[in-house]
C-alpha positions in Angstrom: 41.4 -46.3 55.0 41.6 -42.4 53.8 41.2 -41.3 50.2 43.6 -38.9 48.3 41.9 -36.0 46.9 42.1 -35.3 43.0 44.2 -32.7 41.5 42.1 -29.8 41.8 43.1 -28.1 38.3 42.3 -31.9 36.3 39.0 -31.7 38.2 38.5 -28.0 37.5 39.1 -28.8 33.4 37.0 -31.5 33.7 34.2 -29.5 34.9 34.9 -26.5 32.4 34.9 -29.2 29.4 31.7 -30.6 30.5 30.4 -27.2 30.6 31.5 -26.5 27.4 30.5 -29.6 25.8 26.8 -29.1 27.0 26.7 -25.8 25.4 27.2 -23.4 28.6 28.7 -20.0 28.9 32.0 -19.5 30.2 30.5 -16.8 32.8 29.0 -19.7 34.3 32.4 -20.6 35.5 31.7 -21.4 39.5 35.5 -21.2 40.6 37.3 -17.6 41.8 40.7 -18.7 42.4 42.9 -17.6 39.3 44.6 -21.1 38.4 41.5 -23.4 39.1 39.5 -20.8 36.7 42.1 -20.8 34.3 42.1 -24.7 34.2 38.1 -24.4 34.0 38.1 -22.2 31.0 40.7 -24.4 29.2 38.7 -27.0 29.7 35.4 -24.8 28.7 37.4 -23.8 25.3 37.9 -27.7 24.2 34.4 -28.9 25.3 33.2 -26.0 23.0 35.4 -26.9 20.1 34.4 -30.2 20.7 30.7 -29.5 20.5 31.1 -27.4 17.7 32.7 -30.4 15.8 30.2 -32.7 16.8 31.5 -34.9 19.2 28.8 -35.0 21.5 26.7 -37.9 22.5 28.2 -41.7 21.1 30.8 -39.9 18.8 32.5 -38.2 21.6 33.1 -41.3 23.6 36.3 -42.0 22.4 37.4 -38.4 24.1 36.5 -39.4 27.8 39.5 -41.4 28.9 41.6 -38.2 28.1 39.4 -36.0 30.4 39.0 -38.5 33.5 40.5 -37.9 36.2 
């Protein structure tokens, strides 16, 4: 049985979020397509905000269901 591919924009957002929460620079975005790159940057911004507000480690677990795709 074939698996369906995930939504690429949701996947880019999730990867950007994970990069942002871990403190990586937005210059580390690996994507070149404008739509995917924008979603990655949106995720990165949200991840950085959560990092600054202290939602890292155990205190950030409640946010994970919102970004899984």
